[in-house]
C-alpha positions in Angstrom: 0.0 0.0 0.0 1.2 3.5 -0.8 0.4 7.0 0.5 -1.3 9.5 -1.7 -1.8 13.3 -1.3 -5.1 14.4 -2.9 -6.0 18.0 -3.5 -9.8 18.6 -3.7 -11.7 21.8 -4.6 -14.9 22.3 -2.6 -17.3 25.0 -3.8 -17.8 27.7 -1.1 -15.1 26.2 1.2 -12.1 26.3 -1.1 -9.3 23.8 -1.4 -8.9 20.8 0.9 -6.0 18.3 1.2 -6.4 14.7 2.1 -3.6 12.1 2.7 -4.7 8.5 2.4 -3.2 5.1 2.2 -4.4 3.0 -0.7 -3.2 0.4 -3.2 -3.7 2.6 -6.3 -4.7 6.1 -7.4 -8.3 5.2 -8.2 -8.9 3.8 -4.8 -7.1 6.8 -3.1 -9.4 9.2 -5.0 -12.5 7.3 -3.8 -11.4 7.2 -0.2 -10.5 10.9 -0.2 -13.8 11.9 -1.8 -15.8 9.8 0.7 -13.8 11.3 3.7 -14.4 14.8 2.4 -18.0 14.2 1.8 -18.5 13.0 5.4 -16.4 15.8 6.9 -18.1 18.7 5.1 -21.5 17.2 4.5 -21.2 18.0 0.8 -22.2 15.7 -2.1 -19.2 14.0 -3.7 -20.5 14.6 -7.2 -19.9 18.4 -6.6 -16.3 17.9 -5.4 -13.5 18.4 -7.9 -10.2 16.5 -7.6 -7.4 18.8 -8.7 -4.3 16.6 -8.1 -3.3 13.2 -6.9 0.3 12.7 -6.0 2.0 9.5 -4.8 4.2 10.1 -1.8 7.6 8.4 -1.7 9.2 7.6 1.6 
């Protein structure tokens, strides 16, 4: 599993950054969208993923 840094644009609130552990970029994106959706009570279809970056340690 790898760590990913995801940058998400939330209308009204602005940018939000999420760091998640996932096996691939697609799964990392889904995890980050779900976490953001729950934290901000905002529908995930209105969230925009700006950037996904794999972190290397």
